[in-house]
Steps between C-alpha positions, in 0.01 A plus 500: 500500500733715276654198342175311399327823402717559206476121390115518499464839324366453164453870412753464225266281297404665167158662513323418186206744539472720178756312308424336173528133413467332153394151493478280182268209490279670759168336417537183695727291730811656646459821299146562630586401867803743483281774377270452800790490752667819348172682503465419856844668549366805325687469171356644181474213236542464137365159406576328173328192364324372183180446685364846565160377651694336778712816562178713513342285744825510708523873484130541612563276803815676596365851449225399755756364751763764455338818338827713534691259274519582124470216267548494122440207287645411166386224263835400354634181355875484581563328166397806308771627279447871604498405859744758628350785305145436625633480864715803461198692368310401813782637718540158656872508561494796738452270801664413824440120473483291185373142554559278205246223590353401163622152388363169395581131417318311222464124491718217656615401152840340466751700292457247208129593488527867568256716314671810329230741594517402871876552495462851349236610756688387805832662373322823391310532829751364755813638360465760220237695661659490841841598364345805311300621789804475741706696250268795489410487857862488615588793269222717647569394864870608457390818350247573784751408766386157626252232491442124533449226240350175617502210251297182549710203435420140595651195659516376145778761447701287736391146441401359162253221446379279205218665309599846598818572304387822336334638810803418720722660250308815499516528878862427512549791258293717742729401790818566289374829375396610851844422643665709226249776526560539871876512446441781256267698724630454860704824484211695345256497780278238329419174665439165312331205663392156378215310653508129395202302637442125483145354475248774520128436453401748225374489139861386398407137435169597338698709255766237461244231405298745283183504698491143598354557834507142616866450427586843644318431822667167540844665532397661833250237625579401870808711513548788740669717242577873523222758428535809290472714819805325643716627221335838510586545871866408419493757210377777745758417759772507239381845388472631853849413622711797577673629193845380612360144486471326171323149509689356209281188460236321693462129414177377665336170515193361657609305810389160330714563193861410469753671265680303241244227453218759527278237645219611731349282775123445441266477794327174538 
């Protein structure tokens, strides 16, 4: 039994109890699900989103389920010009795990019909804010002697599609940025991971189509797509891997969705 005993021993997994995680875009979807799963692991949480009412409700429920977990909610728009100053004042960057989850797509307009404001919002949220947050988080983690940054990418960062040029470009930028960041930090005790989901049933399409519920729901109709909790579980597993293991990127699709074409088979 000596040979198999060592193989099945998972005691070198990282114990997350008492450690601190920061999650952006934590009021819904993948961010909210990740907050729930990390609280279950005993992590203290700093949750960032624009909708403080959603965060407060989440905090109340998690405190009832996991009373030993400390939760701090911050109502912050990642497009704010003084973003880093506000987060620094809130002591956000002294954390063990930083999850850059906030991101969005707006419309399926072709490039020739693109709206300038939509472009700016996607670039500012998906690229500029993420780059800024990673910069300060990485600096603090190096100073503190270690940490883990997990960025949320997308299949759109691998395969572009008509009507998604700007969004795909922003997620391609996140992929390239994460690759370079990992090369810079791999000798400094800081892990960098990229989680890139395919079709996930969240508010993503509702935001993309600017509140058009019917159009948004049609995207997921009769499709066995991923759920937010599926991605949350993968994030937790990535964070718990022994520290000598760095999951560089996870590219995950629902079983019914194929890469390249990105087409999903609908149930009849």
